[in-house]
C-alpha positions in Angstrom: 86.8 114.9 99.0 83.9 116.2 97.1 80.3 116.0 98.5 79.6 113.5 95.7 82.3 111.2 96.8 81.2 111.4 100.4 77.6 110.7 99.4 78.7 107.8 97.3 80.6 106.3 100.3 77.7 106.8 102.6 75.2 105.3 100.1 77.3 102.1 100.0 77.3 101.5 103.8 75.1 98.9 105.3 74.5 101.1 108.4 73.2 104.3 106.8 70.0 103.9 108.9 72.1 104.7 112.0 72.4 108.3 110.9 68.8 108.8 112.0 69.5 107.3 115.5 72.4 109.6 116.3 73.5 111.9 113.4 76.4 113.5 115.3 77.9 110.2 116.3 77.4 108.6 112.9 79.1 111.5 111.1 82.0 111.5 113.6 82.5 107.8 113.1 82.2 108.1 109.3 84.8 110.9 109.3 87.3 108.8 111.3 86.7 105.7 109.1 87.0 107.7 105.8 90.2 109.5 107.0 91.7 106.2 108.2 91.0 104.5 104.8 92.3 107.5 102.9 95.5 107.6 104.9 96.0 103.9 104.4 95.5 104.2 100.7 97.9 107.1 100.5 100.6 105.2 102.5 100.2 101.8 101.0 99.1 102.7 97.4 100.1 106.3 96.8 103.1 107.3 98.9 106.2 106.5 96.8 109.8 107.4 97.5 111.1 109.7 94.8 114.6 111.0 95.2 114.6 114.8 95.1 118.3 115.5 95.7 117.5 117.2 98.9 120.0 116.6 101.7 120.7 117.5 105.3 124.1 118.9 106.3 126.1 116.3 108.2 127.3 118.9 110.8 123.7 119.6 111.7 122.8 116.0 112.2 125.9 114.7 113.9 126.8 117.2 116.6 128.5 116.0 119.8 126.2 115.6 122.7 126.4 114.9 126.4 124.4 112.1 127.9 124.5 109.9 131.1 126.4 106.7 130.6 123.4 104.8 132.0 121.3 106.3 129.1 123.7 105.1 126.3 125.5 102.1 125.0 129.0 101.8 123.5 128.8 101.4 119.7 131.1 100.3 116.9 128.5 100.7 114.1 127.1 104.1 114.9 128.0 107.7 113.8 129.1 108.2 117.5 131.1 106.2 120.0 128.0 105.9 122.2 124.3 105.8 121.2 121.8 107.5 123.5 118.4 106.0 124.2 115.2 107.3 125.8 113.7 104.1 127.0 114.4 100.4 127.7 112.8 99.5 124.4 115.1 101.9 122.5 118.1 100.4 124.4 117.1 96.9 123.3 116.6 98.2 119.7 120.0 99.9 119.7 121.7 96.7 121.0 119.9 94.7 118.3 121.2 97.1 115.6 124.7 97.0 117.1 124.8 93.1 117.0 123.1 92.8 113.6 125.3 91.6 110.7 123.0 93.4 108.3 123.5 96.9 109.7 126.3 98.9 108.1 125.7 102.1 110.2 123.0 103.6 112.3 122.3 106.5 114.6 119.6 107.9 116.8 118.4 111.1 115.1 118.2 114.5 117.0 114.9 115.4 118.5 114.2 118.2 116.1 114.8 116.1 112.9 111.6 116.1 110.7 110.9 114.8 107.2 108.0 116.5 105.4 105.7 114.0 103.7 102.3 114.5 101.9 100.6 113.4 105.1 102.5 115.9 107.3 105.7 116.0 109.2 107.3 112.7 110.1 109.6 112.6 113.1 111.9 109.5 112.8 113.9 108.3 115.7 116.6 106.3 113.9 118.5 106.3 110.6 119.7 102.8 109.5 121.8 101.7 106.6 121.2 98.0 105.9 123.5 95.6 104.0 121.7 93.8 101.2 122.5 91.0 98.7 122.3 93.7 96.0 
């Protein structure tokens, strides 16, 4: 952001007089609010999915793995016969995916899987293909 943009934002605040009470705290708070608003605008208004043709090799994503039976559930809709989970919340989520009539296929992604976005690396836990009316 340019200095002019920052100045314009600050001039529109109703609490600008607080800068004289505690300048460091005011600027720190202003930075957090501006970054939060900017990220919200990028995600909700500016971040669009545009197919690039990039792809990940199947053999890199879907390698066999070992896990404790108590840390996995049987699956008919996953890329594997069993789906591993890290927490009780993930176990419940996997069961919901397994029992959903709208899910065609799903899998828990490997720990190192990352997707680069304009806002930085995104590390998704799951990949899900949904059935739609279309």
